N, C-alpha and C positions, 0 to 999 in steps of 0.2 A: 384668249378670253380667260381660260382657267388660271393662267399665270397671275392675273390681277387679283385672284382670290387670296393669294398668299403673299401679297405685297404689304410691306410695313410702312413705307414712307408716303404712300398715296393718300387720296381723299375719296370718300364715298358720299354720294348724295343720300338724302333720306330714303328715297324709294329703293335704291340699290341695297342699302344697308338692311332695310326691313325685309326685302325679298330674300337676301342671303341668310339672314338670321332665322326667319321663319322656315326657310327651306332646310337649314341645318337642324332645327328643332324637330320638324316633321320626319326627316330622314333618320335622326337618332331614335325617335320613337318607333319608326317602322323596322329598324334593325332589331330592336328588342322584341317586336312582334313576330318577325319572320324567323329569327334565330333566338328563341326563348332560352334564357339562362345559358347563353353561349359566350365563351370568351372571345370568339371571333366577332360577335356583335359589338363588344366593348372596344376591341381594337379598331374596327371600322368607324365606330362613333368618335374615336379620338381625332380622326381626320376632320369630322364635322365640328368638333370642339375647337380645334386649331383655326379652322376657317371662320367660325363665329367670333373667336377672340380677335383675330386680325381685322375682321370687318368692324368690330367695335372700336378697335384702335384707329382705323382710318376715319370712322365717323367722328371720333373725338378730335382727330387732327383737323377735320373739316370745320367743326365749330369751336375749336381751341378749348376743349374740356380737359380736365385732369386725367392723366393716363391711367390711374388706378381704377377709374370707372369702367375700364375694359375687362376687368376680372370677373365681375358677378355672373355675366351671361355664360361664358364657357364653363365656369365652375358648376352652374346649375345644370347645364347639359351633361356634364360628366357625372354628376350625382344622379341624374335621371337614368343614365345608362347603367350605372352601378346598381341602382334600385331594381331595374328590370332584370339584371343578371342574378341578383340575390332573391328575386321573387318577393320583394317587400310589399307591404299593404298598398293597394292602389290609391288610397287617400293621400299617402306621402308623395307618390308620383304626380298626382293631380295638383297638389300644392306647388311642387317644383315647376310644373308646366305653367301654372298661373304666374308664378314669380318671374319665370323667363319671359313670358309675354309682356309683363309689366316693365321689365328691363328694356325690351325691344322698343316699346312705346316711348319710354322716357328718353332714349337716345335718338329715336326717329323724329320726334317733334322739335328738336333743337334746330334753329335756323343756321345756315352756313355763316361763317365769320366774314367771308368776302365772296365776291362773284368769281366763279371759275368756269372754264369751258369744259364741262363734263362730256365725256364720250361714253355712252351706255352707263351713265351714272358714275363713272370713274374718272379721276384726274390724278396723274402721278407719273412716276418714272416709266411705267409700262405703256404710256399713252401712245408712243410711236407705233407700237405693235398693233394697237387697236385701230389707229388711223390708217395704217397700210392695209388693213383687211378690207377686201372689196365689199363685204356685206355689213360694214359698220354702220351704226345709227348714231348720229350726233344729236345730243339734246340741245334744244334751242335755249339760249341764254341772253341776258341783256348786255353781256360784255362783248369783247371783240371776237370775231369769227376766227376759227382755226383754219388756216389756209394751206393747201399744198401737202405733198407727201412728206416733205422734209421738216415738218413742224417738230419742235422739241418740247420736252416738259418744262425746261427752264424758260424758254421763250414764252410759252403759254402762261406760265405763272406770272412773269413780269407783265404780260399784256393784261391778264386778269386784274392784277393789282392796280395798274394804271387806269383801267376801266372803272374799277371800284372807286378809286379816288375821284375820277371825273364825275361819276354819278353822284358821289357824296357832295361835291362842290355845287353841282347844279341843283341838288335838292335843297341845299342851304340857301342858295341865292333866290330860288323861286318861292313864290307864295303858295301855300297849300290850299287848294280849292276844296269846297265841300264834296265835289265829285271824287277828288283824290283821296279824301278821308274815308269814303265809303268803298273805295276800290279794293281789290284783292291785294294781299301782301305780296312783296317782291318775290319773283320766282314762280308765281302761280298765275295762269290765265285760264279762267273758267268760261267755257263755251256754254252759256245758259240755254241756248236752243238745244244743244246736244243733251244737256242735263234734263231738260223737260221731256225729251224724247226717250229717256231711260238709259242714258249712257252711264255705265258703272264707273268708268274712269273719271268723268266729271263729278259724279257723286262722291267719289273718294277724295277728289281735290277739295270739294266743299267741306268734307269732314276734317281734312288736314288744315284748312283755313280756320275752321272753328276751333280746332285744337290749338293752333298758334295763338289765336286771340285769347284763349283761356289757359294759356300755358302754365302760369303760376298756380292757378287753382288745381289743374290736373296733376301737376308735379306734387303739390302738397297732398292731394288725395292718394296718389300712387305711393308716396312715402308712408302715409298713415296705413294704407292697406298692406304694404310690404312689412311694416313693423308688426301689425296684428298677425299676419301670416307667420312671420318668423317666431313670434311668441307662441302661436298655436302649434307650430311644428315642434318647438322645444318642449312644450307641455305634453303633447301627444307622445313624443318619444320617451319622456320621463315616466309618464303613466304606464306605457307599455313595458318599459324596463322594470319598474317597480312591481307591476302585476305579475310579470314572468318570474321575477325573483321570489315573490310571495308564493306563487304556485310551486316553484322548485322547493322552497322551504317546507311547504305543506306536504308535498310528495315525499320528501326526505323524512319528515316527522311521521307520516303514515307508515312508511317502510320500516323505520326504526321501531315504531309501536308494534307492528306486526311481528317483527323479528323478536322483540322482547316478549311478546305474548307467546310466541312459539317456544322461546327458550325457557320461560318460567311455567310452561304448561305442566300441571301436576301429573304425576304417574301413580296409578293404583296397581299394586302388584301382589301376587299370591305365589308362594313357593310350594311346589308339588313335591311329595316325599322322594321321588326318583331324582331330584336334583335340578329341576328346571323351573323357570318362573313363567307365569302367565301375567302379562302386563297390559294395562289399559292406559294409553296416552292420548287424551282427547277422544277422538273417534277411532283411533288406530289401535288394533289389537297386535300385541307383540309376544312372541315366544322367545325366551332368552335362556341361554345356558352358558356355562363356563367350561374351560378346558382347552380351547384352541389357542395357539401361540402364533405370533407374527405381527407384522405391522398392520395398522388399521387399513382395511380395503373392502371393496365391494365384492361379494362372492356370487351374487345372482341379481339380475335386474330383469323384471318381466317386460318392461317397455321395449328393451332392446333384445330380449330373449338371449342374453349372453351371460356367461359365467359357468359355475359348476352345475352340471345338469342334475346332480344328486340333490341340489337345493331347490329344484324347480317345482317340487310337489311335496305337500304334507299329506302322508298316507296313513290312514287309520287301519286297524286290523280287520274292520268290517268292509273295507274297500272304498270308503269315502275318502276323497282327496280334494285338496284346495291348493291353489297357486299363490305363493307369497309374492308381494309386489317387489320387495327387495330383501336380500339377506346380506348383512354386513358384519365384518369382524371389527369390533370397536377397540378403543385403546386400553380397556381394563381386562383384556383377554376374554371378553364375552362375545358371544355370537347372538345377533338379534335378527329374527325373521318378522317382517311386518306384513300384515294382511289387509285386504280391502275391508272397509266398514260394512260392506254388504254381507260379508261372511262371518261377522263377529258372533252372532247368535248361534249359528250352526256349529262353528268351531268349539265354542264353549260347551255346548250340549254333548258333542262327541268326546271332548276331553273328560267330561264328567261321567259319561255312560260307557265308553269303550275301554278296551283293555290295554292298548298300546298304540303308538304311532311311530313312523320313521321320518326323519328329516336330515338332510346333509350327511347321510351315512350313519347317523346315530339312531339307536332303537330305544325309545323311552317307554317305561312302564307307567300306566295310569292308575295304579293301585293307590287308593286314598285321595284321589284327585277331587272327587265330588265333595267330600267333607271339607277339603281345603277351600274350594271355590265358594261353598255356602257361607264361610266365615266372612267373606267380603261382599257387602251389599251390592256393589257395582256388578259383580258377576252373578250373585244370587238372583237378581231380578231377571236375568236372561235364561235361567233354568226353569 
């Protein structure tokens, strides 16, 4: 039975094709749910994609349709599997599922080109294996019966063709009665008593009969819906792409603006007589001095508590001390110690009122520091 799923030259009835295709669609979606964003789910889904593609090809063989119509369904199933793997928006997956169902309906409503002796909905080179199976079910047809264990695909095909020609001749010679005009299409026998009793099978047959009677209208409606959905998918993807591109440009612009603002942030500095500077850069207070040589590097970092321990504290002669956030040797042979904005006011007052402080092994005198700070309004307001 499984070997007939991967047969290229055979023929599938409408019911078998619909069952296989819907099963492949459901199993593909289940793989994505059971194994979310898994490559294994994609690999397993490829088996269902191949099975659905071959089923489409056999259905086209059955009603003699163009072979390229077998491509859309497996492509849609493959795209659905990829969308589940990439965790794409559910609306795209829903659209693909609807398109796949539309493809299945369009291929399933086509009538067979000629009568064939289907076995379990299949007719083809693998027919002998199905007939030899003890549990095989043979579908009733208007053509010749398949008889015996030794029946072959070629013999059955010739018998079906002869039967079809005979039925065609009889239909041409006989007059069509009003009862025949209202009868069900060839290949369907509806048990109306079973239908009235609630039989799902007979109800499904009624729907298929209605679909065959309105085949042209349904085909046109399906084509229009498919076109609208394709246009909708393209529009949705384009909008998502453009919006993400705009968001990326906005983020880049904001980052560039922030960097530019950081770079051009003005510095307010005062030189103290002992040879160091008190600098205000935005909200950050910096103590800067010259004299160190070497490549630019970080000397102390509070966040990691790493570096030169002599730079870990700013100590005044009265015992007050403050921790710098970072101490860096910059490219102009200057050393800069940056402090938290929370300590700005206290540090400025100690610089103005104390006698000296130590930092990074240097001992700085604060003589004349208060007069220097008062000349700069930014520091004067903190005193």
